[in-house]
DRENFIMAR-65983 format. One line per 4 residues: number of its first residue (from 1); their letters; for each residue x, y, z of C-alpha. Coordinates in steps of 0.2 Angstrom, whole numbers. Layout:
NUM	a	X,Y,Z; ...
END
This chain:
1	msla	-981,55,-550; -985,40,-540; -973,27,-548; -954,27,-545
5	lygh	-942,14,-551; -925,12,-542; -912,3,-553; -898,6,-565
9	pfss	-899,7,-584; -886,-6,-587; -894,-19,-576; -903,-33,-585
13	ytqk	-916,-34,-572; -919,-15,-572; -921,-16,-591; -934,-30,-589
17	vlma	-945,-19,-579; -941,-3,-590; -947,-13,-605; -964,-16,-597
21	lyen	-966,2,-592; -961,8,-610; -972,-4,-618; -987,4,-610
25	gtpf	-981,21,-609; -983,21,-590; -978,37,-582; -964,35,-569
29	efrc	-949,43,-561; -932,34,-563; -921,35,-548; -904,29,-554
33	lgpd	-894,20,-541; -876,26,-542; -862,36,-532; -869,52,-539
37	mpqh	-886,49,-532; -883,43,-514; -900,49,-508; -908,36,-519
41	atew	-897,22,-512; -901,27,-495; -920,26,-498; -919,10,-508
45	lrrw	-909,1,-494; -921,7,-481; -936,0,-491; -927,-16,-497
49	piak	-912,-20,-486; -909,-36,-497; -900,-24,-508; -906,-31,-525
53	fpll	-914,-20,-538; -925,-15,-546; -938,-9,-534; -954,-1,-539
57	ldge	-962,12,-527; -981,15,-529; -985,29,-517; -979,20,-501
61	rsvv	-980,3,-508; -964,-6,-512; -964,-20,-525; -949,-30,-528
65	etst	-943,-45,-540; -945,-41,-558; -959,-54,-563; -969,-48,-548
69	iiey	-967,-30,-552; -973,-33,-570; -988,-42,-564; -991,-29,-552
73	lqla	-991,-16,-565; -1003,-25,-575; -1015,-26,-560; -1013,-8,-554
77	hpgp	-1008,2,-569; -1014,-8,-584; -1010,-2,-602; -1014,-7,-620
81	vrll	-1001,-20,-620; -1006,-35,-609; -990,-44,-604; -998,-58,-595
85	padp	-1013,-67,-604; -1030,-68,-596; -1031,-87,-600; -1023,-96,-585
89	maal	-1015,-110,-595; -1007,-97,-607; -1002,-87,-592; -993,-102,-585
93	dvrf	-983,-104,-601; -978,-86,-601; -973,-88,-582; -963,-103,-586
97	ldrf	-953,-95,-600; -950,-80,-590; -942,-91,-577; -932,-100,-590
101	fdlh	-924,-84,-596; -920,-78,-579; -914,-94,-572; -906,-103,-587
105	vmdp	-900,-88,-598; -897,-73,-586; -891,-83,-571; -876,-91,-581
109	vqva	-871,-74,-587; -871,-67,-570; -860,-82,-565; -847,-77,-578
113	vsga	-848,-59,-574; -847,-62,-555; -831,-73,-558; -823,-59,-569
117	lgra	-827,-47,-555; -820,-58,-541; -837,-59,-532; -840,-77,-534
121	pvqr	-831,-93,-526; -826,-98,-544; -812,-90,-553; -814,-80,-569
125	eagl	-810,-95,-581; -821,-107,-571; -835,-96,-571; -835,-93,-589
129	ttav	-833,-111,-593; -848,-115,-582; -858,-101,-590; -854,-106,-608
133	drla	-859,-124,-604; -876,-119,-597; -879,-106,-611; -875,-119,-625
137	rayg	-889,-130,-618; -901,-116,-616; -898,-110,-634; -901,-128,-640
141	wleg	-918,-129,-631; -923,-112,-636; -919,-115,-655; -933,-128,-655
145	qlag	-945,-120,-643; -945,-103,-653; -948,-111,-670; -963,-104,-679
149	rtwa	-965,-91,-666; -964,-72,-667; -962,-70,-648; -957,-81,-634
153	agad	-975,-88,-631; -982,-86,-648; -989,-71,-658; -991,-59,-643
157	ftla	-977,-49,-634; -977,-54,-615; -968,-54,-599; -958,-68,-606
161	dcaa	-951,-57,-619; -947,-43,-606; -936,-57,-598; -929,-63,-614
165	apsl	-923,-47,-621; -909,-42,-608; -905,-60,-605; -901,-64,-623
169	fyad	-893,-47,-625; -880,-50,-612; -879,-69,-615; -873,-66,-633
173	wthp	-860,-55,-627; -854,-69,-615; -856,-84,-626; -860,-78,-644
177	iaea	-876,-87,-651; -869,-97,-666; -875,-97,-683; -881,-115,-680
181	fpvl	-896,-107,-670; -904,-96,-684; -921,-95,-675; -914,-89,-659
185	rayr	-903,-76,-668; -918,-69,-677; -928,-69,-661; -914,-59,-652
189	arll	-914,-47,-667; -932,-44,-666; -931,-40,-647; -917,-27,-651
193	arps	-928,-19,-664; -943,-18,-652; -945,1,-647; -946,-3,-628
197	fara	-930,-13,-628; -921,-2,-641; -924,13,-629; -917,3,-614
201	veea	-902,-2,-624; -898,16,-629; -900,23,-611; -888,10,-605
205	rpfr	-875,13,-619; -864,25,-609; -861,11,-596; -854,-2,-608
209	plfp	-836,-1,-602; -843,-8,-585; -846,-25,-593; -831,-35,-586
213	lgap	-830,-48,-600; -828,-34,-613; -843,-27,-622; -842,-31,-641
217	drd	-842,-17,-653; -860,-21,-660; -878,-20,-655
END
């Protein structure tokens, strides 16, 4: 097997890549990063001393950064589900939405989580306040953006949805999506029902006690 993915099941960015792999039934070996697998961590850090995961290993080629990994998979290991459109302008829209979910939904969640873990210069309450403000603005924009769409960029499931699923999953735990945003709530529900994400959620379920803001008893 040539493909190996280094990451952790509870990591949002690992889940993003797992979705792409599951969507296309791409064979790979999952190398979980944790205290019980120190050999995986050693090899991961040797290949990527920046110490961010996930990392995809294809033979001797290392590929990092989730969006790049998913585009690489489409080029090197294509499957039946095309996650980036062939049309350049449509692909640009998908890439923008991918960045939106990473930067304006997942990043605020990470601010709140880092504050709760004492890993950021902001205190827990300040981090959560900042995250709530940013997420509220993102939710408002997405409510209008997603109107009339099945998936983030339209009728087809894409890279943008791989970014959206874990982002909105953890964002709703951090700052619940209000009933005032029915379109966004319905979109999150569709993502949770997608087999590729449902599988990632189940694989991560044992790690829910690790969520420092308190994982809700749902989803």
